[in-house]
N, C-alpha and C positions, 0 to 999 in steps of 0.2 A: 900193656895197660891192664891193671887189675879189674876184673869184672865180677859182679855179684851173681853167684850161682842161683838160678831161678827155676822153679817148677811151675808148669801151667796145668791146672785141673779143668777138665772138660766133661761134658755129657753128650754133646751133639755135634753140630756142623763145624764148630771151631772158627767162626768168623773173627772174633776178637783175638783168639789164639794166633791165627795166621798173621794178623796185623802186628802182634808182638814179635813173632818169629822173624818176620821180614825186617822189622826195625832193628832187631838184635843181630842181623847179618852185617850191619855197619860196624867197622872196626872201632869207631869212636863211641859206640853205644856202651853204656856202663853195666849192662846186664847180659848174661849168656843163659840161654834156656838149655838146661841139662836134660830135662825129661818132660814129656807130656803124659799125664795120667788120666785115664777115663774110667768112670765107674760103670760105663755101658760098653759092652764088647763091640757093638755095631756103630759106635759114634763115628760119623764121617770125618771128623777132625783128625782122627788117628792116621788116616791115609795121607792127609795133607801134611801132617808133621813128618811122617816117614819119607815123603817125597822130598822134603828139605833136609833129610839126613838126621833128624832129631830122634833120639831114643824115645820109644813109647812103651807104656805099660798099661795093662788092663787090670783093674781091681774091681771086679763085679760085686757091688754091694749086696746083690741078691744071693750070693754064695756064702754070705756070713749069717750066723745065727743072731747076731746083735750088731747094733750101730757101734758099740764100743769096740768090738773085735775088729770091725772094718777100719775104724779110725786108728786103732793101735798098730795095725799093719801099715796103714798109710803113713803114720808118723815115723815108724821104723824105717820104711823105704826112704823117706825124705831125709831123715837124720843120716842114714848110711851114705847117701849121695852128697852129704854136706850142703844141703840146700839152705840158702839164706833168705830168700823171698819166695812167696807162693802167690800166684795170680789165679784166682777163680774166674774162669772165662766161660760162662754158660754152664757152670757146675751145679747141677740140680739136686744138691744135697745140702740140708741145713746142718752146719757143723756144730758139735756139742761144745758147751763151755769148757770141757776138759781139753779138747783139741785147740780151741781158740786161745785159751790161756797159755798153752804150751808154745804157741806161735804168735803171741801178742806183738803187735807192731811189725809183723812180717807177712801178714795175710791181707791181700788186696782183692777187691771185688769191683765190678762195674754194675751200676744200676740205672735203668732207663727212666730217671726222673731227676729233677733238681732237688735233691735231698736238702732238708728234711721233709719235703713234700712227697706224698704218694709212696710210702714204704710198701713193700709187698708186691702183689700182682696187679695186672690190668692198668698199668700206669698211664698208657696212652689214652685209653677210654676215659679214665678218671680226669685227666687233664682237659680233654675236650668237653666232657660233661660239666666241668666246673667253670667253663667259659674262659679258661686261661688263654692268653695271647702268646705266651712264651713257654716253651717246654725244653727239656734237655736231658743230659745224662751226667752222672757223678761217678768218679772213681774214688773209692773210700777204703779205709781200713776196716776189717771185720772185727766186731767185738761180740759179746755174748747176747746183745739185743739186735734183732733183725734190722738191717739197713740203718744202723745208728752210729757207726764208727766215724771217726774224723774224716772229713772230705779232703782229698788231695787236690782234685782238679774237677772243674765242671765245664761243659760245653752247652751252648744254647742255640735253639732254632725258633723261628716264629711258627705259630700254629695258624695255618691258612683256613679261610672260611669253609672250604670244601674238604678239609682233611677228614679222613676216617682213621680209626686206630691203626689200620694196616698201612695207609700212606704215611702217617706220622711216624710209625715204627721204621719204615723203609728209609725215610729221610733222616731220621735220627741215627740210624746205623752208621751212616757216613761219618757223623761226628764221634760216635763211639770208637770207630776204628782209628780216629786221630787221637782220642783222649787216652785210651789205655796205654799205648806205647809212651806217650808223653808223661803220664803219671808214674809209670814204672821207672822211667829215666830220672824223674825228680827224686823218688825214694832211693833208687840205687846210688845216685850221686851223693845223697846225704849220708848213706851208709859208708860209702868209700871215704868221704871227707871226715867223717867222725871215727873212722877205723873200727866200726862196730862189727862184731861177729857173733854168731849164735853161741 
């Protein structure tokens, strides 16, 4: 079975990354994770990926003089590995228009709100403060405007009367871990069916 070569970019614990890696262990899953790359040397997700036998790389953004140099190296690594899709999973770097345009339609991200609601930070607090009764997460394509790319898939949960931003975040994470592997599968299946390559 042909599988879409995928990279996962992380900065921290790698919860969503792990969900993707576990889904990709299924022989019928249309994507294979070739590499996990972290911009932070101490990201806990690196160990989790290594435990599953996945190649890991550290690309410390602090070691670069500029964002453009960091992104040029990242782009070169991804091209050399013949990566076809990139999943940003807790990757705490805003990618430049140069990078985004080079990977247009190949860059996925997960955001803890029902986009277009609550772009940016503090989404759980903002949802509670607005009196919302439904909250959720969105897996979307990255474009040059923050949290504004086409939505691939969303998951919803109810906001409870006694929810805090912390409890809401914890309950939503369960849905995030379902959503990202499902969204990656949708995009990878479409790539395979259309026979697109980079």
